C-alpha positions as CSV (number, residue, x, y, z in Angstrom):
1,M,-5.6,-6.2,-12.9
2,S,-5.8,-7.7,-9.4
3,Q,-3.8,-6.0,-6.7
4,V,-1.0,-7.7,-4.9
5,L,-1.9,-9.0,-1.5
6,R,1.1,-7.4,0.2
7,Q,3.4,-4.7,-1.1
8,H,7.1,-4.6,-0.3
9,A,8.0,-2.0,2.4
10,E,9.6,0.4,-0.1
11,Q,6.3,0.4,-2.1
12,Q,3.8,0.5,0.8
13,F,5.7,3.3,2.5
14,A,7.1,5.1,-0.6
15,E,5.5,8.4,0.4
16,E,7.1,8.4,3.9
17,L,10.5,7.4,2.4
18,H,10.2,10.3,-0.1
19,A,9.2,12.8,2.6
20,L,12.3,11.8,4.7
21,Q,14.6,12.1,1.7
22,Q,13.3,15.7,1.1
23,V,14.2,16.8,4.6
24,D,17.2,14.6,5.2
25,D,20.4,16.7,5.3
26,R,22.4,14.5,7.7
27,P,25.6,12.7,6.5
28,R,24.8,9.4,4.7
29,P,27.1,6.4,4.4
30,P,28.0,5.6,0.7
31,N,25.2,4.4,-1.4
32,W,22.5,4.8,1.4
33,K,19.2,6.3,0.4
34,L,18.8,7.9,3.8
35,S,21.0,8.9,6.7
36,P,21.1,6.8,9.8
37,W,19.1,9.6,11.5
38,A,16.4,9.3,8.9
39,V,16.4,5.5,8.9
40,L,15.7,5.6,12.7
41,H,13.0,8.2,12.2
42,Y,11.4,5.9,9.6
43,L,11.5,2.9,11.9
44,M,10.4,4.6,15.1
45,G,7.9,7.1,13.6
46,G,7.3,10.7,14.5
47,T,6.4,14.1,12.9
48,L,8.8,15.9,10.6
49,D,9.4,19.7,10.9
50,N,7.1,20.2,7.9
51,G,4.2,18.4,9.7
52,F,4.4,15.2,7.8
53,A,3.7,12.2,10.0
54,I,5.8,9.1,9.8
55,S,4.1,5.9,11.1
56,P,6.1,3.7,13.6
57,K,7.3,0.4,12.1
58,Y,8.9,-0.8,15.3
59,I,7.4,-0.2,18.8
60,G,10.2,-0.8,21.3
61,S,13.6,0.5,22.4
62,P,15.0,3.1,20.0
63,R,18.5,2.2,21.3
64,L,18.2,-1.3,19.7
65,M,17.3,0.2,16.4
66,E,20.2,2.7,16.7
67,I,22.6,-0.2,17.2
68,A,21.1,-2.1,14.3
69,I,21.4,0.9,12.0
70,T,25.0,1.8,12.9
71,T,26.0,-1.9,12.5
72,L,25.0,-1.6,8.8
73,A,27.1,1.6,8.5
74,T,30.2,-0.4,9.5
75,D,31.8,-3.5,8.0
76,R,29.9,-5.9,10.2
77,A,26.8,-7.8,9.2
78,L,23.7,-7.7,11.4
79,L,22.0,-10.7,13.0
80,L,18.5,-10.1,14.5
81,Y,17.9,-12.7,17.1
82,G,15.0,-13.6,19.4
83,V,12.0,-15.8,20.0
84,P,9.4,-16.1,17.2
85,G,7.1,-13.2,16.7
86,T,9.4,-10.4,17.8
87,A,9.3,-8.6,14.5
88,K,12.8,-9.8,13.2
89,S,11.7,-10.2,9.6
90,W,9.6,-7.0,9.8
91,V,12.6,-5.0,11.1
92,S,14.9,-6.6,8.5
93,E,12.6,-5.7,5.6
94,H,12.2,-2.1,6.8
95,L,15.9,-1.6,7.4
96,A,16.6,-2.8,3.9
97,A,13.9,-0.6,2.4
98,A,15.2,2.5,4.2
99,V,18.9,1.9,3.6
100,S,18.8,0.5,0.1
101,G,15.4,1.3,-1.2
102,D,15.1,-2.4,-2.0
103,S,14.0,-5.1,0.4
104,T,13.6,-7.9,-2.2
105,M,17.1,-9.4,-2.2
106,L,16.0,-12.2,0.1
107,I,17.2,-15.7,0.7
108,Q,14.9,-17.9,2.7
109,G,16.9,-20.3,4.9
110,T,15.7,-23.9,5.2
111,A,17.2,-27.2,6.0
112,G,17.5,-27.7,2.2
113,T,19.2,-24.5,1.4
114,S,22.3,-25.2,-0.7
115,E,25.5,-23.3,-1.4
116,E,24.2,-22.4,-4.8
117,Q,21.3,-20.6,-3.3
118,L,23.6,-18.5,-1.2
119,R,26.4,-17.9,-3.7
120,Y,25.5,-18.7,-7.4
121,G,24.3,-21.5,-9.6
122,W,24.5,-22.3,-13.3
123,N,22.2,-22.2,-16.3
124,Y,23.0,-25.8,-17.5
125,A,21.8,-25.2,-21.0
126,Q,24.3,-22.3,-21.4
127,L,26.9,-24.3,-19.5
128,L,26.6,-27.3,-21.9
129,A,26.5,-25.2,-25.0
130,H,29.3,-22.7,-24.2
131,G,31.1,-23.9,-21.1
132,P,31.5,-21.8,-17.9
133,S,30.9,-18.1,-18.7
134,D,29.2,-15.0,-17.3
135,K,26.1,-15.8,-19.3
136,A,25.9,-19.3,-17.7
137,L,26.3,-17.9,-14.2
138,V,23.0,-17.5,-12.2
139,P,23.7,-15.0,-9.4
140,S,22.0,-15.3,-6.0
141,P,20.3,-12.4,-4.3
142,L,23.5,-12.1,-2.3
143,V,25.6,-11.6,-5.4
144,H,23.1,-9.0,-6.8
145,A,23.3,-7.1,-3.5
146,M,27.2,-7.1,-3.7
147,R,27.2,-5.8,-7.2
148,L,24.6,-3.1,-6.5
149,G,25.8,-2.0,-3.1
150,K,22.5,-3.0,-1.4
151,I,21.3,-5.0,1.6
152,A,21.0,-8.8,1.3
153,R,18.5,-10.4,3.7
154,I,18.8,-14.0,4.9
155,E,15.8,-15.3,6.8
156,E,16.2,-18.1,9.4
157,L,20.0,-18.4,9.2
158,T,20.2,-21.1,11.8
159,R,17.9,-23.3,9.7
160,I,20.6,-23.5,7.1
161,P,23.1,-26.4,7.4
162,A,26.3,-25.4,9.2
163,D,28.6,-26.2,6.2
164,V,26.4,-24.0,3.9
165,Q,26.3,-21.2,6.5
166,D,30.1,-21.0,6.4
167,T,30.1,-20.1,2.7
168,L,29.3,-16.6,4.0
169,I,32.5,-16.2,5.9
170,T,34.6,-14.9,3.0
171,V,31.8,-12.6,1.8
172,L,31.4,-11.0,5.2
173,S,35.1,-10.7,6.0
174,E,36.7,-10.0,2.6
175,K,33.7,-8.5,0.9
176,T,34.4,-10.6,-2.1
177,L,33.0,-13.9,-3.5
178,P,35.5,-16.0,-5.6
179,V,34.1,-17.6,-8.7
180,P,36.9,-20.2,-9.3
181,E,35.2,-21.7,-12.4
182,L,35.7,-18.4,-14.2
183,G,38.9,-17.4,-12.5
184,T,37.3,-14.2,-11.3
185,E,35.5,-12.8,-8.3
186,V,32.5,-10.6,-7.3
187,Q,33.6,-7.6,-5.3
188,A,31.1,-5.9,-3.1
189,V,30.2,-2.3,-3.9
190,Q,30.0,0.3,-1.1
191,G,26.6,0.1,0.7
192,F,26.5,-3.7,0.7
193,S,25.7,-5.5,3.9
194,V,23.8,-8.5,5.2
195,I,20.9,-8.7,7.6
196,A,20.2,-12.2,8.9
197,T,17.4,-13.3,11.2
198,A,17.3,-16.3,13.6
199,N,15.1,-17.5,16.4
200,N,16.0,-19.6,19.4
201,R,12.9,-21.6,19.7
202,D,12.8,-23.9,16.6
203,K,13.8,-27.5,17.1
204,G,16.7,-28.7,15.0
205,V,18.4,-25.4,14.5
206,N,22.1,-25.3,13.4
207,E,24.5,-23.4,15.6
208,L,26.5,-20.7,13.9
209,S,30.3,-21.4,13.9
210,S,32.4,-19.1,16.0
211,A,34.0,-17.8,12.8
212,L,30.6,-16.8,11.4
213,K,29.4,-15.4,14.8
214,R,32.4,-13.0,14.9
215,R,31.3,-11.5,11.6
216,F,27.9,-10.6,12.8
217,N,26.8,-8.0,15.3
218,T,23.9,-9.6,17.2
219,V,20.9,-7.5,18.2
220,V,18.4,-9.4,20.4
221,L,14.8,-8.3,19.8
222,P,12.8,-8.9,23.0
223,V,9.1,-9.6,23.4
224,P,7.2,-6.3,24.2
225,A,8.1,-5.2,27.7
226,T,4.6,-4.1,28.8
227,Q,1.0,-5.0,28.1
228,D,0.3,-1.5,26.8
229,E,3.2,-1.7,24.4
230,E,2.0,-5.1,23.0
231,V,-1.6,-3.8,22.8
232,Q,-0.4,-0.8,20.7
233,I,1.6,-3.1,18.3
234,V,-1.4,-5.5,17.9
235,S,-3.9,-2.8,17.4
236,R,-1.8,-1.1,14.7
237,R,-1.0,-4.3,12.8
238,V,-4.6,-5.6,13.0
239,A,-5.8,-2.3,11.5
240,E,-3.2,-2.4,8.7
241,Q,-3.9,-6.0,7.8
242,S,-7.7,-5.7,7.9
243,R,-7.5,-2.9,5.4
244,A,-5.2,-4.9,3.2
245,L,-7.4,-7.9,3.3
246,A,-10.6,-5.8,3.0
247,L,-12.3,-7.5,5.9
248,P,-15.9,-6.4,6.2
249,A,-15.8,-5.8,9.9
250,E,-15.3,-3.0,12.3
251,P,-11.9,-2.6,13.9
252,P,-11.9,-4.6,17.2
253,A,-12.7,-2.7,20.4
254,L,-9.7,-2.0,22.5
255,Q,-11.2,-4.2,25.2
256,E,-11.0,-7.3,22.9
257,V,-7.4,-6.5,21.9
258,R,-6.4,-6.1,25.5
259,R,-8.0,-9.4,26.5
260,V,-6.3,-11.4,23.8
261,V,-2.9,-9.7,24.6
262,Q,-3.4,-10.3,28.3
263,I,-4.2,-14.0,27.8
264,F,-1.1,-14.5,25.6
265,R,1.1,-12.7,28.1
266,E,-0.2,-14.6,31.1
267,L,0.2,-18.0,29.4
268,R,3.6,-17.1,28.0
269,Q,4.9,-15.9,31.4
270,G,3.2,-18.6,33.5
271,Q,1.5,-16.1,35.9
272,T,-1.4,-13.7,35.8
273,E,-1.0,-9.9,35.3
274,D,-3.9,-8.7,37.4
275,G,-1.8,-8.1,40.5
276,K,-2.6,-11.5,42.1
277,S,0.3,-13.2,40.4
278,V,-1.4,-16.6,40.3
279,R,0.9,-19.3,38.9
280,I,-0.4,-21.0,35.8
281,K,1.0,-23.6,33.4
282,S,2.3,-22.5,30.0
283,P,1.4,-24.3,26.7
284,T,4.0,-25.7,24.3
285,G,3.6,-22.9,21.7
286,T,5.3,-19.5,21.7
287,L,2.1,-17.4,21.8
288,S,3.9,-14.5,20.0
289,T,2.6,-11.1,19.3
290,A,2.2,-12.1,15.6
291,E,-0.1,-14.9,16.7
292,A,-2.2,-12.5,18.7
293,I,-2.6,-10.4,15.6
294,S,-3.6,-13.5,13.7
295,V,-6.3,-14.4,16.3
296,L,-7.9,-11.0,16.0
297,N,-7.8,-11.0,12.2
298,S,-9.4,-14.4,12.1
299,G,-12.1,-13.2,14.5
300,M,-12.7,-10.2,12.3
301,A,-13.1,-12.4,9.3
302,L,-15.7,-14.5,11.2
303,A,-17.5,-11.4,12.3
304,G,-17.5,-9.8,8.9
305,H,-18.5,-12.8,6.8
306,F,-20.7,-14.8,9.2
307,G,-21.8,-12.2,11.8
308,D,-22.9,-8.6,12.0
309,G,-19.5,-7.1,11.4
310,V,-18.8,-6.5,15.1
311,L,-16.0,-8.6,16.7
312,R,-17.5,-10.5,19.7
313,A,-16.2,-13.0,22.2
314,A,-17.4,-16.0,20.2
315,D,-15.4,-14.8,17.2
316,V,-12.2,-14.5,19.3
317,A,-12.7,-17.8,21.1
318,S,-12.1,-19.9,17.9
319,G,-8.8,-18.2,17.2
320,L,-7.7,-18.5,20.8
321,L,-8.2,-22.3,20.8
322,G,-6.2,-22.8,17.6
323,A,-3.4,-20.5,18.9
324,V,-3.0,-22.0,22.3
325,V,-3.7,-25.7,21.7
326,K,-0.9,-26.9,19.5
327,D,-0.4,-30.2,21.3
328,P,-3.9,-31.8,21.6
329,V,-3.1,-33.6,24.8
330,Q,-0.8,-31.4,26.8
331,D,-2.1,-28.0,25.7
332,S,-5.7,-28.9,26.1
333,V,-5.1,-29.5,29.8
334,V,-3.3,-26.2,30.2
335,W,-6.1,-24.3,28.3
336,K,-8.9,-25.8,30.3
337,E,-7.2,-25.2,33.6
338,Y,-6.6,-21.5,32.6
339,L,-10.2,-21.1,31.7
340,E,-11.4,-22.5,35.0
341,T,-8.9,-20.8,37.3
342,V,-8.4,-17.4,35.6
343,V,-10.9,-16.5,32.9
344,K,-14.0,-17.8,34.8
345,E,-13.1,-15.8,37.9
346,R,-13.0,-12.4,36.1
347,S,-16.5,-10.9,36.2
348,D,-16.1,-8.9,33.0
349,W,-14.8,-12.0,31.1
350,K,-17.9,-14.1,31.5
351,D,-18.8,-13.8,27.8
352,L,-15.4,-15.0,26.7
353,Y,-15.4,-17.8,29.2
354,R,-18.7,-19.2,27.9
355,A,-17.6,-18.8,24.3
356,C,-14.3,-20.6,24.9
357,R,-16.1,-23.4,26.8
358,E,-18.4,-23.9,23.8
359,Q,-15.4,-24.5,21.6
360,L,-14.0,-27.3,23.7
């Protein structure tokens, strides 16, 4: 039987979660698998007293994770907010895995998300045959989470139409979901909460109503504060993904990771990070940490399948072009100018400059 491409967090890190459960003697909120202390340890990583190593899932401010975890221990829902690529979905999944042991109760928000997808729908064959009944009701992941006392996750909340978003208000405030067709309701069990994610860069997003905003505690996830922090994130995720994808290439040298991260940070911030602070233009794309990971994975695939298995500048250049140039006109000008004014002037980047010029 073929293996799944990507396991859920509670499956992939089952050994770590079990190890934390064995040593976790702190107070736990009702129906939580781990205490808030253990959830934080799972997210931030570290070594337990028995020597067991917990890998970090989030590299950044522990205080932000403490706020997110304690929000779930109260009656407030959690909104993870920020620019694309700041690990909102990643943090959401791992929080649900650590708190509920189940990260699969997920609703993907889109412009076409309907009330039925958030609340419940109907099995129309049962409905026509027997009328409204519990058998005919098709519960959403949100309803399942309410009944089981688990975490429901809503991805891209601001992509959902505003009138559909507001169907969450009663659930978040009263912890109940009326089912008027049956004259009944679904009441949330202890442990139930909602984690939603939203980013502030997408065009056409729908603003949350003030009533809905009041029911969320918002935690803004920032881009990595320093280059070293971003390099650490990228290196770790590239290594994990290359193993999962079985890429036939060596892990990228730290120099290549650092170069990609530095390019992304400079274009994102509009100035160089080499102490000279040269002003440069920024492209239209976000150039997130997730995209930097993608560039390196793509380069490793090229090196492994069409090269000698060692990631080189030519392998990186192809991914860089695709990541930076989203608008063929505007971004091409920005990228060419960056190559000529920044990359070309760095003596140890000559190989990357030549490789990138060949791609144009």
